[in-house]
ZALOBA-842455 format. One record per residue (C-alpha): x, y, z; residue number from 0. Coordinates in Angstrom, 3 decimals. Layout:
% residues N
SITE  X  Y  Z  NUM
...
This chain:
% residues 89
SITE  91.125  49.640  105.014  0
SITE  89.020  51.821  102.702  1
SITE  89.691  51.579  99.015  2
SITE  90.767  54.661  97.150  3
SITE  88.358  55.826  94.497  4
SITE  89.638  56.129  90.969  5
SITE  90.241  59.730  89.917  6
SITE  87.132  61.188  88.347  7
SITE  87.573  62.560  84.841  8
SITE  87.151  66.316  84.550  9
SITE  84.266  65.978  82.106  10
SITE  81.999  63.073  81.416  11
SITE  79.862  63.344  78.282  12
SITE  76.738  65.330  79.154  13
SITE  77.964  66.422  82.610  14
SITE  79.783  69.480  83.861  15
SITE  82.349  69.829  86.615  16
SITE  81.554  71.452  89.935  17
SITE  83.880  74.287  88.973  18
SITE  82.027  74.898  85.725  19
SITE  78.636  74.767  87.456  20
SITE  79.811  77.302  90.047  21
SITE  81.157  79.615  87.383  22
SITE  77.933  79.464  85.398  23
SITE  75.866  80.046  88.533  24
SITE  77.977  83.047  89.484  25
SITE  77.662  84.533  86.024  26
SITE  73.889  84.061  86.071  27
SITE  73.606  85.684  89.503  28
SITE  75.674  88.636  88.318  29
SITE  73.425  89.019  85.258  30
SITE  70.180  88.888  87.204  31
SITE  71.165  90.878  90.305  32
SITE  73.924  93.258  89.223  33
SITE  76.814  94.744  91.231  34
SITE  74.525  96.350  93.823  35
SITE  73.555  92.867  95.013  36
SITE  77.148  91.952  95.820  37
SITE  77.726  95.265  97.546  38
SITE  74.636  94.770  99.700  39
SITE  75.406  91.199  100.743  40
SITE  79.026  92.139  101.454  41
SITE  77.873  94.977  103.702  42
SITE  75.490  92.655  105.570  43
SITE  78.237  90.074  106.023  44
SITE  80.601  92.694  107.407  45
SITE  77.995  93.928  109.877  46
SITE  77.199  90.421  111.087  47
SITE  80.880  89.559  111.360  48
SITE  81.536  92.737  113.325  49
SITE  78.720  91.953  115.747  50
SITE  80.019  88.436  116.335  51
SITE  83.536  89.750  116.951  52
SITE  82.230  92.392  119.347  53
SITE  80.247  89.810  121.316  54
SITE  83.079  87.309  121.332  55
SITE  85.959  89.593  122.321  56
SITE  84.441  92.738  123.822  57
SITE  85.618  96.346  123.721  58
SITE  89.043  95.561  125.227  59
SITE  89.896  93.657  122.051  60
SITE  89.339  96.721  119.874  61
SITE  91.345  98.881  122.266  62
SITE  94.239  96.440  122.158  63
SITE  94.373  96.049  118.382  64
SITE  94.021  99.813  117.932  65
SITE  96.979  100.374  120.242  66
SITE  99.054  97.764  118.387  67
SITE  98.253  99.427  115.064  68
SITE  99.206  102.834  116.401  69
SITE  102.511  101.515  117.716  70
SITE  103.309  99.952  114.351  71
SITE  102.608  103.230  112.528  72
SITE  104.761  105.114  115.022  73
SITE  107.593  102.618  114.479  74
SITE  107.356  102.938  110.693  75
SITE  107.425  106.745  110.860  76
SITE  110.525  106.674  113.056  77
SITE  112.237  104.202  110.742  78
SITE  111.469  106.432  107.752  79
SITE  112.925  109.456  109.513  80
SITE  116.106  107.581  110.370  81
SITE  116.514  106.439  106.764  82
SITE  116.381  110.041  105.531  83
SITE  112.696  110.332  104.700  84
SITE  110.461  113.284  105.467  85
SITE  110.885  114.978  108.822  86
SITE  107.267  116.166  109.068  87
SITE  104.578  113.694  110.294  88
């Protein structure tokens, strides 16, 4: 049976934790690249993710989830009307 390692102290003299290193790295990236950088990489990630989803599931997937969303909205509108909310859509 494998032995359990002793818990590692949060800070050892002269060393930093992984959390602290990540925080410092993130702050440095933000200083050197600015908010536009994060916007750009987020946009690229969304495009790539959308392409993968489209290839994996096809157009029927989008049709199905769109229909489900529409049905949910319709249900919520009807519930609001029954509870005395607005009568106009």
